[in-house]
C-alpha positions in Angstrom: 23.4 28.1 23.4 21.5 24.8 23.2 24.2 22.9 21.5 24.8 19.2 22.2 28.1 17.5 22.9 28.4 16.0 19.5 28.0 12.6 21.0 28.5 9.8 18.5 26.2 6.9 18.1 27.1 3.8 16.1 24.0 1.9 15.1 25.4 -1.5 16.0 21.8 -2.7 16.5 21.3 -2.8 12.8 21.2 -6.5 12.0 23.8 -7.7 9.4 21.7 -10.2 7.5 19.0 -9.1 5.1 16.5 -11.6 6.6 16.8 -10.3 10.2 16.7 -6.7 9.0 13.5 -7.4 7.1 11.9 -9.0 10.1 13.0 -6.4 12.7 11.8 -3.4 10.6 9.0 -5.1 8.6 10.8 -4.3 5.4 9.2 -7.3 3.8 5.8 -5.6 4.2 6.8 -2.6 1.9 5.8 -3.0 -1.7 7.9 -1.4 -4.5 7.9 -1.6 -8.3 9.9 -4.5 -9.8 13.6 -4.1 -9.5 13.5 -1.8 -6.5 14.8 -2.8 -3.0 14.4 -1.1 0.4 16.9 -1.3 3.3 17.6 0.6 6.5 20.2 3.3 6.0 20.3 4.6 9.6 18.5 4.8 12.9 17.7 8.4 13.7 15.2 9.3 16.5 12.1 11.1 15.1 13.8 11.5 11.7 12.0 14.2 9.7 13.5 16.7 7.2 16.8 15.9 5.5 19.5 17.7 3.6 23.0 16.9 2.3 26.2 18.6 3.2 28.9 19.2 0.6 31.0 16.3 1.9 28.2 13.8 1.9 26.9 14.2 5.4 23.1 13.8 5.8 21.7 16.3 8.2 18.3 15.4 9.8 15.9 17.5 11.8 12.8 16.5 13.8 9.5 17.8 14.8 8.7 16.0 18.1 12.2 16.2 19.6 14.8 18.9 20.3 17.8 17.6 18.4 19.5 17.8 15.0 21.6 14.9 13.7 24.3 14.3 11.2 24.5 10.9 9.6 27.7 9.5 8.0 28.1 6.6 5.7 31.9 6.8 5.4 32.5 3.6 3.4 29.5 4.3 1.1 28.1 0.8 1.6 24.5 2.0 2.1 24.6 1.6 5.9 25.5 4.6 8.1 28.3 4.0 10.6 27.8 7.0 12.7 25.0 9.3 13.8 26.2 12.5 15.5 24.1 14.8 17.7 24.7 18.3 16.3 22.5 20.2 18.7 20.0 19.6 21.5 17.6 21.7 23.5 16.1 23.3 20.4 12.5 24.3 19.8 11.1 21.8 17.3 14.1 21.9 14.9 12.3 20.4 11.9 13.9 22.1 9.0 17.5 21.8 7.8 19.3 23.3 4.8 22.9 23.6 3.8 24.9 26.4 2.1 28.5 27.4 1.8 29.7 24.9 4.5 27.0 25.9 7.0 24.0 24.1 8.3 20.8 26.2 8.7 18.2 24.9 11.1 14.6 26.1 11.4 13.1 26.3 14.9 9.5 27.5 15.3 10.4 31.2 15.5 13.9 31.5 14.3 16.7 30.3 11.9 20.0 29.2 13.3 23.3 28.6 11.5 26.2 26.2 12.3 29.3 27.2 10.5 32.0 24.8 9.1 29.9 22.0 10.5 31.1 19.0 8.4 34.6 19.5 9.8 33.3 19.5 13.4 30.7 16.8 13.6 32.1 15.4 16.9 32.6 18.8 18.4 29.9 21.0 16.8 30.2 24.8 17.1 27.8 27.0 18.9 25.1 28.3 16.6 24.5 31.8 15.4 21.0 33.2 15.1 20.3 34.3 11.6 16.7 35.4 12.0 14.5 35.5 15.0 11.3 37.3 14.0 9.2 34.4 12.9 5.9 33.8 14.7 6.1 31.6 17.8 2.8 29.7 17.3 3.2 26.0 17.8 0.2 25.1 15.6 1.8 24.4 12.2 4.9 26.0 13.6 7.3 23.3 12.5 9.1 24.1 9.2 10.8 22.6 6.2 13.4 24.9 4.7 15.5 24.9 1.6 17.7 27.2 -0.5 16.4 28.1 -3.9 18.2 28.6 -7.2 18.3 32.3 -6.4 20.4 31.6 -3.3 17.7 32.7 -0.9 16.4 30.6 2.0 12.7 29.7 1.7 10.7 29.3 4.9 7.1 28.4 5.2 4.9 29.9 7.9 1.7 27.8 8.4 -1.6 29.0 9.6 -1.7 29.0 13.4 -5.1 27.1 13.3 -7.1 24.6 11.4 -8.6 27.4 9.3 -8.6 31.1 10.2 -7.9 34.5 8.7 -4.9 36.4 10.1 -4.1 40.1 9.5 -0.4 39.4 9.6 0.5 38.5 6.0 3.4 36.3 7.1 1.0 33.6 8.1 -0.2 31.0 5.6 2.7 31.8 3.3 6.1 30.7 2.0 8.6 33.4 2.8 12.2 33.9 1.7 15.3 35.8 2.8 19.0 36.2 2.0 21.4 33.7 3.6 22.5 36.4 6.2 18.9 37.0 7.3 18.3 40.2 5.4 15.7 40.9 2.8 12.9 38.9 4.4 9.7 38.9 2.3 6.6 36.9 1.5 7.0 34.9 -1.7 3.7 33.0 -2.0 0.5 33.4 0.0 -2.8 31.6 0.7 -1.0 28.4 1.7 -2.4 26.6 4.8 0.7 24.7 5.6 3.5 23.5 3.4 6.1 21.0 4.8 7.9 20.2 1.6 9.0 21.9 -1.6 11.6 21.8 -4.3 12.5 23.5 -7.6 12.2 21.9 -11.0 15.7 21.0 -12.2 15.1 22.5 -15.6 12.5 25.3 -15.3 13.6 26.3 -11.7 10.0 26.8 -10.7 9.0 26.2 -7.1 6.7 23.2 -6.5 5.3 22.6 -3.0 2.9 20.3 -1.1 0.1 21.7 0.9 -2.0 20.1 3.7 -5.7 20.7 3.4 -7.9 21.8 6.3 -9.7 19.4 8.6 -13.3 19.0 9.7 -15.0 19.1 6.3 -15.4 15.4 6.0 -13.3 12.4 5.0 -12.8 13.3 1.4 -12.8 17.1 1.3 -10.6 18.9 0.9 -7.7 17.0 -0.7 -4.0 17.8 -0.1 -2.4 19.7 -3.0 0.7 19.8 -5.1 1.2 23.4 -6.2 3.6 25.3 -8.5 4.7 29.0 -8.0 6.6 30.2 -11.0 6.6 33.8 -9.7 6.3 35.9 -6.6 3.0 37.0 -5.0 0.7 34.2 -6.2 -2.3 33.4 -3.9 -3.3 29.8 -3.5 -6.7 30.3 -1.9 -6.4 29.7 1.8 -8.6 30.3 3.9 -11.2 31.2 1.3 -11.0 28.4 -1.1 -9.7 24.8 -0.9 -8.4 22.4 -3.6 -9.0 25.0 -6.2 -12.8 24.6 -6.4 -14.3 24.4 -2.9 -15.2 27.5 -0.9 -14.6 27.4 2.8 -17.9 27.1 4.8 -17.0 30.1 6.9 -14.5 32.2 5.0 -15.6 31.5 1.4 -18.7 33.6 1.4 -18.5 36.1 -1.5 -15.3 34.6 -2.8 -14.7 33.1 -6.2 -12.3 30.1 -6.4 -11.3 31.2 -9.9 -9.6 34.3 -8.4 -6.9 32.1 -6.8 -4.3 29.7 -8.2 -5.6 26.2 -8.5 -3.5 23.2 -7.6 -1.1 21.7 -10.2 -2.5 18.4 -8.9 -5.0 17.2 -6.4 -3.5 14.7 -4.1 -5.4 12.3 -1.7 -7.7 13.6 1.1 -5.9 14.1 4.4 -2.8 12.1 3.3 -0.5 14.7 4.9 1.8 15.2 2.0 5.1 16.4 3.4 8.6 16.2 1.8 8.9 16.1 -1.9 11.9 16.0 -4.3 12.5 15.8 -8.0 14.4 12.7 -8.9 17.8 13.9 -10.3 19.8 10.8 -9.9 20.9 8.2 -12.5 20.3 4.9 -10.6 16.6 4.6 -11.5 15.2 4.0 -14.9 15.2 7.0 -17.3 11.4 7.5 -17.0 11.9 8.6 -13.4 14.2 11.4 -14.3 12.9 14.8 -13.1 9.7 13.3 -11.8 8.4 14.0 -8.3 8.5 11.7 -5.2 6.2 12.8 -2.3 6.3 11.4 1.3 2.7 11.1 2.6 2.9 11.0 6.4 -0.7 9.7 6.7 -4.0 10.9 8.0 -4.6 11.4 11.7 -8.4 11.8 11.9 -9.9 10.2 8.8 -12.3 7.3 9.5 -10.5 5.2 6.9 -6.8 6.0 7.1 -5.1 7.3 4.0 -1.5 8.1 3.0 1.4 6.4 4.8 3.3 5.9 1.5 5.6 7.3 -1.1 3.8 8.6 -4.2 5.2 9.3 -7.7 3.9 12.3 -9.7 4.7 12.1 -13.4 5.1 15.3 -15.3 4.7 15.9 -19.1 5.5 19.3 -20.6 5.7 20.9 -17.2 2.3 19.6 -16.2 1.4 17.0 -13.5 -0.4 14.2 -15.3 -0.2 11.1 -13.1 -0.3 10.4 -9.3 0.6 6.8 -8.5 1.9 4.7 -5.6 5.6 4.0 -5.5 6.2 2.5 -2.0 3.3 1.3 0.1 2.8 -1.1 3.0 3.4 1.2 6.0 -0.4 1.1 6.3 -1.6 -2.4 6.4 -5.0 -3.6 5.3 -6.0 -4.2 8.9 -5.2 -0.6 9.7 -1.9 -1.3 11.5 0.7 1.4 11.0 4.3 0.2 10.4 5.8 3.7 9.8 5.1 7.2 8.6 7.2 8.6 5.7 8.1 12.2 6.4 10.7 13.3 3.8 12.5 12.1 0.7 16.0 12.9 -0.5 18.2 11.9 -3.4 21.6 10.4 -2.6 24.7 11.0 -4.7 24.6 7.5 -6.0 21.0 8.0 -7.1 19.3 6.1 -4.2 16.2 7.5 -2.7 16.3 8.1 1.0 13.0 8.2 3.1 12.8 9.4 6.6 10.3 7.8 9.0 9.6 9.7 12.2 7.3 7.1 13.6 10.0 4.4 13.6 13.0 6.6 13.9 14.5 5.3 10.7 15.9 6.4 7.4 15.3 3.9 4.6 17.3 3.6 1.4 15.6 2.6 -1.9 17.8 1.4 -4.8 17.1 0.0 -8.2 19.0 -3.2 -9.2 19.1 -3.9 -12.9 
């Protein structure tokens, strides 16, 4: 069934002194606002999407590998003691979500479920297939998944191309289904590829990042932050990009005003991935219910962009500011020290950041 042995790894290689940790992982190169501090929480190969279990287990998927991991910080000291391999031999198991004691994992073409997983980390159960009718295309096939306030599992299906028009409406969308795999439907459409979304803690509206197309130049189009307060909204792809730019091929005869414009334009080609609303109590009050976005970084821009954590400030339900929060993974000389992939809020209010380039999960705290 593709399940691993549940082998346990103790990250004993994590240096004990702050100075040696900073040097080994270049933590001293990462710039944060005053009062914030970054450390290494765990070493997890190709760490990508993250989600919490009910008992405080951090589950981690990955895009370039075949494994799913469970990270445990039993003594709650900010350094994980154990990293368990929950499953191996899977098909790009990027997305992870948790509900009612079960871990849900998104492969390219199907959704798996591991029942009672937190009680069996060292001897994980065989998975059950919840849904297996997703497209099998590898291009934009990796998925971020999450359960919404309605109890449904939301699953993006990216365009199987840089830019193209597909007859199958499941492409270029965010879909949803019941936890048992029934009731599958398209929730939002016209989305090139979203690899991160979350619901506003108060309004319960869905906000999501979207990666813009390539090969239109260094600065066009930008990545997007979008909001979908209701079903069946269309966000423009492949006809219109960034709310105001028709596609050179598919935009003929189309009006960008006919589609939902971004809530906020992000940077060009920054590869905006995981995003979360800050719901913790550790940070200053002005961070409450604001958005953190992991920008994985450009891959073909002549001057690299992204490679950072950005903060989006909201006022009255509107995105009004887009400012750097954690930078330094991209150095001035172009050297890349890491690639943020996802963000997650810990129970104590710390911000966790996965880095699939370095195989690390960082922990950001605020010290008064």
